[in-house]
Residue, then its C-alpha position, 0 to 999 in steps of 0.5 A: m530510536l528516534d524522538q517520537r515527536i520526529i516521527d509523528l512529524y514525518d507523518e504529519y509532513t507525508h499525509k498533510p498539507l505541510t510545506r518542506a519548508a514548515f517541515l524542516n524548521r520544526l525538525v530544526r526545533l526538534a533537533g536542536s539545530s540545522a546540523a542535526a536536522m539534516a542528520l537526521l533527514p536520510q533515516l526519516e527519508s525513502n531510499y530506494g537504492a537500499a531497498r530489498r531487490t526481489a530477483a526476477d530471474d525465475l519470474f515472468t514480468e513486464y509494464v502494460s496498460y489498460p484503460g481506466y476510469t480517467g485514462d490509461m493506467h500504467t501497470y507493472v506485472a510479475r508472475p512465475k514464469a510457467e505458462k498456466t493460470y493464477s490467482a490475481v493479486v492487485v498491489i497498491h502503493e503509498n501516497r508516492g506512486r508506483n516506485a521500486h519498492i512496490e515493484d519489488v513487493t509485487r515481485r515478492a507476491a509473484q515469487a509466493g506464486y501469483l499473478a501480481i499486478a501494481p497500478n499507478a494511480l498517479s498515470p493520469l496525472g503523467g506517472t511517478p515524479a522522481n521527487e516525492d515532494e511532487a509526488r505527494k502533492l499530485f496526491t492532492q489533485l487526484d479525485i479518489k472517487e475516480a481513482l477507485q474507479n481505475f483499480i476497479r478496472a484493474f479486475d476487468y483487465l485481469a479477467k481478460r488475462k489468459d494467465c488468470n484464473g479469475r480468483f481475485g485479491c489485493v494488498g494495499f500500503c498505506w494510501g493503498g491499505a485505504m483503497s484496499n478497503m475501498l475495493a473490498v466494498n466496491v469489488p463483489g467478486l473480490r476474495a480476499a483484501v489486505a490493507f496495511y496501515g490504511r484508513q477504513p472505508e465508511l462503516a455503513d459500507v461494511p456489509k457490502i463487503k464480500a471478501a474477507v479482510q486482513l488488516h495490519y496496524a501498527a501500535l505507533d499509528e495514532r492517525v490511522n489507528a483512530g478508526m480500528a476500533a469501530y471498524e472492528d465493530a462493524l465487521q463483527s456486526a455484518g459478520i464479515r471474515y476478518e483478521q486483524y493484527v496490531y504489531e506493538g512498538v513499530q510505526h507506520a509503513f514499518h513494511n516499508d524497507t526504504s525508510a531506516a526510520r520506520y521500517n521494522e525487519a520482523a513485524a514486516k516479515l511477520a505481516w508478509q508471511r500472513t499475507v501470504e497465508f491469508w491469501g493462500k487460504y481464500l484464493 
C-alpha cells in the first residue's frame, strides 16, 4: 500500500490548483528520489487501457447531443437492445470529463436494465482533452451553476425519448457525486440520486430534496468526509429517505478501476451492487 501522504498529495493535485511541476517536486521529496517518484506515477494516474470493458454486444449504444443551457451537450447512451421503455439514469463523471471509464460504467447501468446516459460537462468547452491535466484545468473554467443547468436539461431530453418511461435516477462520482447531490436538490421529478464520494449540497437546500438519496464514502477521504455528518443530520431532520455507507480502509475514487493505487475491487463491487438495488427499489 502506498504511503497515505502520497495518496493525499495526489488528491490535492487532482482537486486543487496545484501545478504538475509542484506536484512532481513534492512527490520526489516524499518518494525519496526522482526515479522512485516516476515509478509511483503509473499507480497514481489513470490508465484507461486497463479499465474494465463491459461488452456492448447485447446493448444499444449511441452518441447524441441535447440542447443544454450553454450549448449542445454531447452524450453517450446505452440501454438493453429490446425496443421498449426503461427507467433512465444519468451517469456523471469525475473532474476529467466523460472518458472510457465512465462510458464503461454507463454500459454497466444499461446491463442492469436501464436507459443510461452520460453527458459530458466539458461539451461547451470543446469536450474532454486527452491530457488529464488539461481536462482538470478546463473544469476550473466551468461555472457550476451553468453546469448544473446543463445536467438538469438531460432530464428534459430523456422525457422526450420514446425508450424512456419517465422515471429518473442518477449516479455521480467525485465531481459527479457533488452534481448528483445538486440534482437531488434541483430536480423535483428525480426519484433516486446516488453519490460516490461527492461534495455535499448546501445544507439549507436539503429540505428541497424529493428523491431517495444513497451516499458512498471512502473512510480515508478526509476532504469529502468533512461534510458527511452535517449532511446526514440535515437529511434526517428533513425526513429524506437516504442510505449512507462508509467503506473502511479505502481511498477517494475507490470505484475507479483505472487507478491502481486507489481502486478497491471489493468495495467497488459492493457499492455498485447497492446502487443497482437502490435503483430497483425506487425506479
